[in-house]
C-alpha positions as CSV (number, residue, x, y, z in Angstrom):
1,M,-42.7,55.2,-133.0
2,A,-43.9,56.3,-131.0
3,D,-42.7,54.6,-124.7
4,Q,-43.9,52.6,-121.9
5,H,-45.3,51.8,-118.0
6,P,-44.0,49.4,-115.5
7,P,-44.5,45.8,-115.7
8,A,-47.6,44.0,-115.0
9,K,-48.1,42.4,-111.8
10,R,-47.4,38.8,-112.0
11,N,-50.2,36.1,-112.7
12,K,-53.2,39.2,-112.8
13,V,-54.8,38.8,-116.7
14,R,-56.3,42.1,-117.3
15,K,-58.7,42.8,-120.2
16,H,-57.5,44.0,-123.7
17,G,-60.5,45.4,-125.8
18,G,-63.2,45.0,-123.2
19,K,-65.6,43.2,-121.0
20,R,-64.5,39.8,-120.2
21,K,-65.2,36.5,-121.6
22,R,-68.6,36.6,-123.3
23,H,-68.9,40.1,-123.2
24,A,-65.5,40.9,-125.2
25,R,-66.2,43.6,-127.1
26,K,-64.9,42.7,-131.0
27,T,-61.8,44.2,-132.1
28,S,-60.1,44.3,-135.8
29,G,-60.3,41.7,-138.5
30,A,-57.6,39.0,-138.8
31,S,-54.6,38.9,-140.9
32,T,-53.6,36.4,-143.1
33,P,-50.0,34.8,-142.6
34,S,-48.7,35.9,-146.0
35,G,-49.8,39.3,-145.0
36,A,-46.9,39.7,-142.3
37,N,-45.1,40.7,-145.0
38,R,-46.9,42.4,-147.1
39,A,-45.8,45.2,-149.6
40,I,-47.5,48.4,-147.7
41,A,-48.0,50.6,-150.8
42,G,-51.0,50.6,-152.4
43,G,-52.4,47.6,-150.6
44,R,-54.5,46.5,-147.6
45,P,-52.6,45.7,-144.2
46,D,-54.5,42.5,-143.3
47,G,-56.5,42.9,-140.1
48,V,-57.3,46.7,-140.1
49,A,-60.8,47.1,-139.4
50,A,-63.7,49.7,-139.1
51,P,-62.6,52.8,-136.7
52,Q,-64.3,53.4,-133.2
53,A,-64.7,57.0,-132.6
54,P,-62.1,58.0,-129.4
55,R,-63.2,60.3,-127.2
56,S,-62.3,64.2,-127.0
57,A,-60.2,65.6,-124.4
58,P,-61.0,68.3,-122.3
59,G,-59.6,72.1,-122.4
60,P,-56.2,72.7,-121.1
61,A,-57.5,74.2,-118.0
62,D,-59.6,71.3,-117.2
63,N,-56.8,68.7,-115.3
64,R,-59.7,65.7,-115.0
65,A,-59.3,62.0,-117.3
66,P,-61.7,62.7,-120.1
67,S,-65.1,62.2,-119.9
68,G,-68.5,62.0,-122.0
69,A,-69.2,59.9,-124.7
70,T,-66.5,57.4,-124.5
71,Q,-65.1,56.5,-120.6
72,P,-62.8,54.4,-119.7
73,D,-64.3,50.0,-118.7
74,P,-65.8,50.0,-115.8
75,G,-64.0,47.1,-114.2
76,N,-60.8,49.9,-114.3
77,A,-61.9,52.2,-112.0
78,P,-61.8,51.2,-108.9
79,G,-58.2,50.3,-108.7
80,R,-56.8,52.3,-111.8
81,E,-53.2,52.2,-111.6
82,R,-51.8,55.4,-112.1
83,R,-47.9,55.3,-113.0
84,R,-45.3,58.0,-112.8
85,A,-43.5,59.6,-115.5
86,D,-40.0,58.4,-114.5
87,S,-41.4,54.9,-114.5
88,N,-41.1,52.7,-117.7
89,R,-44.3,53.3,-118.7
90,E,-46.3,49.7,-120.4
91,G,-48.2,49.8,-123.4
92,V,-51.1,48.3,-122.0
93,G,-53.1,49.5,-118.8
94,R,-54.9,47.6,-116.3
95,D,-57.9,47.3,-118.4
96,G,-56.4,46.3,-121.4
97,G,-56.0,49.8,-123.1
98,R,-59.3,50.0,-125.3
99,P,-61.2,52.8,-124.6
100,A,-65.1,52.1,-123.9
101,P,-66.9,51.4,-126.6
102,A,-68.6,53.8,-129.3
103,R,-71.5,53.7,-131.3
104,Q,-70.0,51.2,-133.6
105,T,-69.0,47.5,-133.0
106,P,-65.6,46.5,-134.9
107,P,-65.5,43.0,-136.9
108,R,-64.3,40.0,-134.8
109,V,-61.1,39.0,-134.8
110,A,-60.5,35.2,-135.4
111,S,-60.5,33.2,-132.2
112,A,-59.3,29.9,-131.1
113,R,-60.9,26.7,-131.9
114,P,-63.3,25.3,-129.8
115,G,-61.7,23.4,-127.4
116,A,-58.9,24.3,-128.2
117,P,-56.3,24.7,-125.3
118,R,-55.6,28.5,-124.4
119,Q,-52.5,29.4,-125.7
120,S,-50.4,32.0,-125.1
121,Y,-49.2,34.6,-127.4
122,A,-46.1,37.4,-127.1
123,A,-44.9,40.5,-129.2
124,I,-41.8,42.1,-128.5
125,D,-40.8,45.0,-130.2
126,L,-36.9,46.3,-129.5
127,G,-36.6,49.7,-130.5
128,T,-34.2,52.7,-130.7
129,N,-35.2,54.0,-127.3
130,N,-37.4,51.1,-125.7
131,C,-37.6,47.2,-125.1
132,R,-41.4,46.3,-125.2
133,L,-43.4,42.6,-124.4
134,L,-46.7,42.2,-124.6
135,I,-48.2,38.8,-123.8
136,A,-51.8,37.7,-124.4
137,R,-54.4,34.7,-124.3
138,P,-57.5,34.7,-127.0
139,A,-60.7,35.4,-125.2
140,G,-63.3,34.9,-127.1
141,D,-63.8,37.0,-130.2
142,S,-60.8,38.7,-128.4
143,F,-58.2,38.4,-126.2
144,V,-56.5,39.5,-123.1
145,V,-53.2,40.8,-122.3
146,V,-52.0,38.5,-119.6
147,D,-48.4,40.0,-118.9
148,A,-46.2,43.0,-120.3
149,F,-42.9,44.5,-119.7
150,S,-41.2,47.6,-121.0
151,R,-37.9,49.3,-120.4
152,V,-36.1,52.1,-121.9
153,V,-32.6,50.8,-122.7
154,R,-31.5,53.4,-125.1
155,L,-30.2,51.2,-127.9
156,G,-29.5,53.8,-130.3
157,E,-27.7,55.8,-128.6
158,G,-24.4,57.3,-129.6
159,L,-25.5,55.7,-132.8
160,A,-25.8,58.8,-134.3
161,Q,-22.1,59.5,-134.4
162,T,-20.5,56.1,-134.7
163,G,-22.6,54.1,-136.8
164,R,-22.5,51.3,-134.0
165,L,-24.5,49.9,-131.4
166,S,-22.1,50.3,-128.1
167,D,-21.3,48.2,-125.6
168,Q,-23.2,49.8,-123.0
169,A,-26.3,49.8,-125.1
170,M,-26.3,46.4,-126.0
171,D,-26.0,45.4,-122.6
172,R,-28.7,47.4,-121.4
173,A,-30.9,45.5,-124.1
174,L,-30.0,42.3,-123.6
175,N,-30.6,42.7,-119.8
176,A,-34.4,43.6,-120.8
177,L,-34.2,41.1,-123.4
178,R,-33.0,38.5,-120.6
179,V,-36.2,39.7,-118.7
180,C,-38.8,39.1,-121.6
181,A,-37.4,35.4,-122.2
182,E,-38.0,34.3,-118.6
183,K,-41.4,35.7,-118.7
184,L,-42.0,34.1,-122.4
185,K,-40.8,30.7,-120.8
186,R,-43.3,31.4,-117.6
187,R,-46.1,32.1,-119.7
188,N,-45.0,29.3,-121.8
189,V,-45.9,31.4,-124.8
190,H,-46.9,29.1,-128.1
191,L,-46.3,31.7,-130.7
192,A,-44.3,35.0,-130.9
193,R,-42.9,37.3,-133.1
194,S,-40.1,39.7,-131.7
195,V,-38.8,42.2,-134.2
196,A,-35.7,45.1,-134.1
197,T,-36.4,48.3,-135.7
198,E,-34.0,51.4,-137.1
199,A,-31.3,51.1,-134.4
200,C,-30.7,47.3,-135.7
201,R,-31.5,48.8,-139.4
202,R,-28.7,51.2,-139.5
203,A,-26.2,50.2,-137.1
204,S,-23.4,48.3,-139.0
205,N,-23.0,45.5,-136.3
206,G,-27.2,45.4,-135.7
207,P,-26.9,41.6,-137.6
208,A,-24.3,40.7,-135.0
209,F,-25.9,41.8,-132.1
210,I,-29.0,39.9,-133.1
211,E,-27.0,36.8,-133.3
212,R,-25.5,37.6,-129.8
213,V,-29.1,38.0,-128.5
214,R,-30.2,34.6,-130.2
215,A,-27.0,33.0,-128.3
216,E,-28.0,34.7,-124.6
217,T,-31.6,34.8,-124.6
218,G,-33.3,32.2,-127.3
219,I,-34.9,35.3,-128.7
220,R,-35.1,35.5,-132.3
221,L,-35.1,39.3,-133.3
222,D,-36.4,39.9,-136.9
223,I,-34.5,43.2,-138.3
224,I,-37.9,44.2,-140.0
225,S,-38.1,46.9,-142.8
226,A,-39.2,50.5,-142.0
227,R,-42.7,49.6,-144.5
228,E,-42.9,46.4,-141.9
229,E,-43.0,48.7,-139.1
230,A,-45.3,51.3,-140.4
231,R,-47.8,48.7,-141.6
232,L,-47.5,46.9,-137.8
233,A,-47.8,50.2,-136.2
234,V,-51.2,50.8,-138.2
235,L,-52.6,47.5,-137.3
236,G,-52.1,48.4,-133.8
237,C,-53.5,51.7,-133.3
238,H,-56.1,52.5,-136.5
239,I,-58.8,51.5,-134.2
240,L,-58.7,54.7,-132.4
241,L,-59.1,56.8,-135.7
242,E,-61.6,59.5,-135.4
243,P,-65.1,57.8,-138.0
244,G,-65.4,59.9,-141.4
245,P,-65.1,59.5,-144.9
246,G,-61.4,60.6,-146.9
247,P,-57.9,60.3,-146.1
248,A,-56.6,59.9,-142.8
249,L,-52.6,60.2,-141.4
250,V,-51.5,58.2,-139.0
251,F,-47.8,58.1,-137.7
252,D,-45.7,56.9,-135.2
253,I,-42.7,58.7,-133.7
254,G,-39.8,56.4,-132.7
255,G,-36.7,56.7,-131.4
256,G,-34.8,56.5,-134.4
257,S,-37.2,57.1,-137.1
258,T,-41.0,58.4,-138.0
259,E,-43.2,56.5,-140.2
260,L,-46.0,58.6,-142.0
261,V,-48.9,56.5,-143.0
262,L,-51.8,57.9,-145.6
263,V,-54.8,55.7,-144.8
264,E,-58.5,55.9,-146.4
265,T,-61.4,54.8,-144.6
266,I,-64.6,54.1,-146.5
267,P,-67.9,55.2,-145.0
268,G,-70.3,52.8,-143.8
269,S,-67.9,49.7,-144.7
270,D,-66.6,47.0,-142.7
271,A,-63.4,47.2,-144.9
272,P,-60.1,47.7,-143.9
273,P,-58.6,51.5,-144.6
274,I,-56.7,51.3,-147.7
275,I,-53.1,52.6,-147.0
276,R,-52.6,55.2,-149.9
277,D,-48.7,56.3,-149.6
278,W,-46.3,56.0,-146.6
279,V,-42.8,57.3,-145.7
280,S,-40.1,56.5,-142.9
281,V,-37.8,59.1,-142.0
282,P,-34.3,58.4,-140.1
283,W,-35.2,61.1,-137.6
284,G,-36.6,59.9,-134.3
285,V,-36.5,61.1,-130.7
286,V,-33.0,60.0,-130.0
287,S,-31.4,60.4,-133.5
288,L,-32.6,64.0,-134.3
289,T,-31.4,64.7,-130.4
290,E,-28.1,63.5,-130.8
291,T,-27.6,64.8,-134.0
292,C,-28.4,69.0,-133.1
293,V,-26.2,68.7,-130.3
294,G,-26.6,70.9,-127.0
295,E,-29.1,72.0,-124.9
296,G,-28.0,76.0,-125.1
297,Q,-26.8,78.3,-122.4
298,D,-30.0,80.7,-122.7
299,E,-33.4,81.0,-124.6
300,Q,-32.2,82.1,-128.2
301,A,-30.0,79.1,-128.3
302,R,-32.4,76.7,-127.9
303,I,-34.8,78.7,-130.3
304,D,-31.9,78.0,-132.6
305,R,-31.5,74.6,-132.1
306,Y,-35.2,74.2,-132.2
307,A,-35.4,75.7,-135.7
308,E,-32.1,73.3,-137.0
309,M,-34.3,70.5,-135.7
310,R,-37.4,71.7,-137.5
311,G,-35.9,72.0,-140.6
312,R,-34.0,68.7,-140.6
313,V,-37.3,67.1,-140.4
314,D,-39.2,69.3,-142.6
315,D,-36.4,68.8,-145.5
316,S,-36.8,64.7,-144.7
317,F,-40.8,65.2,-145.4
318,A,-40.5,67.1,-148.4
319,D,-41.3,64.9,-150.9
320,F,-43.8,62.8,-149.0
321,A,-45.8,66.2,-148.3
322,R,-46.0,66.8,-152.4
323,R,-46.8,63.3,-153.0
324,I,-50.1,63.3,-150.5
325,D,-50.9,67.1,-151.5
326,P,-53.7,66.3,-153.5
327,F,-55.3,64.5,-150.4
328,R,-54.7,67.5,-148.0
329,E,-56.5,69.8,-150.4
330,A,-59.3,67.3,-150.9
331,A,-59.6,66.7,-147.3
332,T,-60.6,70.1,-145.6
333,E,-62.7,71.4,-143.3
334,G,-66.1,71.8,-144.9
335,G,-64.9,70.1,-148.1
336,P,-65.9,67.2,-149.9
337,G,-63.1,64.6,-148.6
338,G,-64.8,65.9,-145.1
339,P,-62.1,67.2,-142.0
340,L,-58.6,66.2,-142.0
341,R,-58.1,63.1,-139.4
342,L,-54.5,62.7,-137.5
343,L,-54.2,60.0,-135.2
344,G,-50.4,59.7,-133.6
345,T,-48.9,56.8,-131.6
346,S,-45.6,57.2,-129.6
347,G,-43.9,58.3,-126.6
348,T,-43.9,61.8,-127.6
349,V,-47.7,62.0,-128.2
350,T,-48.9,60.3,-125.0
351,T,-46.2,62.6,-122.9
352,L,-47.3,65.7,-124.6
353,A,-51.0,64.7,-124.4
354,S,-50.6,64.1,-120.7
355,V,-49.1,67.8,-120.3
356,H,-52.6,68.9,-122.1
357,L,-54.4,67.1,-119.8
358,D,-52.3,68.4,-116.6
359,L,-52.3,65.0,-115.1
360,P,-49.9,64.5,-111.8
361,Q,-48.7,61.7,-113.2
362,Y,-49.4,59.6,-116.3
363,D,-52.5,57.5,-116.8
364,R,-52.6,55.3,-119.7
365,S,-56.9,55.2,-119.4
366,A,-57.2,59.2,-119.4
367,V,-54.8,59.3,-122.4
368,D,-55.2,56.3,-124.5
369,G,-58.0,57.1,-127.0
370,V,-58.2,61.1,-126.3
371,I,-58.3,63.7,-128.9
372,V,-56.4,66.6,-128.4
373,P,-56.8,70.1,-130.3
374,A,-53.9,70.9,-132.3
375,K,-53.6,74.5,-131.4
376,S,-52.9,73.2,-127.4
377,M,-50.3,71.2,-129.3
378,H,-48.6,73.6,-130.5
379,G,-48.5,75.6,-127.6
380,I,-46.9,72.8,-125.4
381,T,-44.5,72.2,-128.2
382,T,-43.4,75.8,-128.4
383,R,-43.4,76.1,-125.0
384,L,-41.4,73.0,-124.3
385,S,-38.9,74.1,-126.8
386,T,-37.2,77.1,-125.2
387,M,-37.8,75.7,-121.9
388,A,-34.3,74.8,-120.1
389,L,-33.5,70.9,-119.5
390,A,-33.5,71.3,-115.6
391,R,-37.5,72.6,-115.6
392,R,-38.7,69.9,-118.3
393,R,-37.3,67.3,-115.8
394,E,-39.2,68.9,-113.0
395,L,-42.8,68.6,-115.4
396,P,-44.8,65.6,-113.9
397,C,-45.6,63.7,-117.0
398,I,-42.0,64.3,-118.6
399,G,-39.6,63.8,-115.7
400,R,-35.8,62.6,-116.2
401,E,-36.1,60.2,-118.7
402,R,-37.7,62.0,-121.3
403,A,-36.7,65.6,-120.6
404,D,-33.5,65.7,-122.9
405,L,-35.5,63.8,-126.1
406,V,-38.9,65.6,-125.6
407,V,-37.7,68.6,-127.6
408,A,-36.9,66.6,-130.6
409,G,-40.4,65.0,-130.6
410,C,-42.0,68.5,-130.4
411,A,-39.8,69.6,-133.1
412,I,-41.0,65.9,-135.1
413,L,-44.7,67.0,-133.8
414,E,-44.8,70.4,-135.2
415,S,-43.8,69.4,-138.6
416,I,-46.3,66.4,-139.0
417,L,-49.1,69.3,-137.5
418,E,-48.1,71.6,-140.2
419,L,-47.6,68.6,-143.1
420,W,-51.4,67.4,-142.3
421,P,-53.0,70.6,-140.2
422,A,-55.7,68.8,-138.6
423,H,-57.7,70.5,-136.1
424,R,-57.7,67.7,-133.8
425,L,-55.4,64.8,-132.9
426,G,-55.7,61.7,-131.5
427,V,-53.4,59.9,-129.2
428,A,-52.7,56.1,-129.2
429,D,-50.7,54.4,-126.3
430,R,-50.9,51.0,-128.6
431,G,-48.9,50.2,-131.5
432,I,-46.2,47.6,-133.1
433,R,-46.8,45.1,-130.5
434,E,-50.7,45.2,-130.6
435,G,-50.4,44.7,-134.5
436,I,-48.2,41.4,-134.5
437,L,-50.4,40.5,-131.5
438,R,-53.5,40.8,-133.6
439,S,-51.7,39.2,-136.5
440,L,-50.5,36.3,-134.5
441,I,-53.9,35.8,-133.0
442,G,-55.8,36.1,-136.1
443,T,-53.7,33.7,-138.0
444,D,-52.9,31.2,-136.2
445,D,-55.2,28.3,-136.2
446,T,-52.7,25.2,-135.6
447,T,-51.7,23.4,-132.8
448,P,-48.4,24.2,-131.2
449,A,-45.4,23.3,-133.1
450,P,-43.3,21.0,-131.1
451,A,-39.8,22.0,-132.9
452,A,-40.3,25.7,-132.2
453,G,-39.3,27.2,-128.8
454,P,-41.6,29.4,-126.8
455,M,-39.2,32.2,-128.1
456,E,-39.0,31.5,-131.6
457,K,-41.3,32.6,-134.5
458,R,-42.7,29.2,-136.0
459,R,-41.3,29.3,-139.6
């Protein structure tokens, strides 16, 4: 599931998906309203388009942003924002986040009717660790991001021990949602979808908190299922899958859960990838950290704790691993199914990709769409898992906010790399919010409904 950038500058329209207006690049296909709650297993998620070739990462010794086959949008280069790791990393960069065009063009996304007034659409994702907002408007065949917000709220803090959302955690989340509500009003949002995930699913007082949010902010949060969470994550980031035949694994490491989705693309076709299987396990960076408590006073203690984390995650993946074994065996290097393909979306993979690139601070334009050798990721996870907390805090792309959680993320990632032993890992700094926006903008062909407030999802 994936973590966050600073709020967007006010009234600054940023590109999403390519050049402006008449030169806008095409994004994924649209989904139908019924597809928003479609069962994921064995089906096709609406709005999933043909993959775009990501770019390869430089080696560990190269601390420059990746270059070569694919470059960031030219409009991003002169004033590209570089963000501090301790800042609240936001899900869309100054250029809207899409890597520059590769050699293939994704299908068109449904756009607003000719002559219709420009509408704003919004997506809110309240996770176990973060609260994120994205607001966008249709622009030709694509859309532009006009505002964004992200804040670490740690809504799931203490949930593993008590089974409840704490008062302090709910207050933090409400403060962030009040900011979101103000942005929705200011941007005159026409249609929004706001979702809550694992923390609210698990907490005994989750429904009561949802009602409190509605009463105090006007935002109507839907507690979505793990199935819907997985579908939206795929819809938001699948475009970054490396092209190729056969199955691929898309994963989202969140704060309270991790979703794995096995998809299969059809070579030479614009049809969406087929979802073959999926699983959600209750281990995210917050829940695993709070279950395996104690940093350890020496290296051996840290090694033992990491082994406990790995064991818990491996056990939770076991049934899924058996189910996908035939796909894994068919898709091997040099085999008839082509090489294994792997794409991850979450703060864990974006943080570790930043460490691999040796960035002085987080830079979304360098990370989103980069390809990292799995061998490098293994080396980074091994190093961080034995490193003392104080030293992890000093690393520029980790910082204080993530230093205590990154070890759990490493354990989950290593289990995934062993489950699906691809040689390369694609990294996506996008996910649920982008999936929601593609669904909303692609399906809404009506005029605004006066009965629905700007913060409500139209029924």
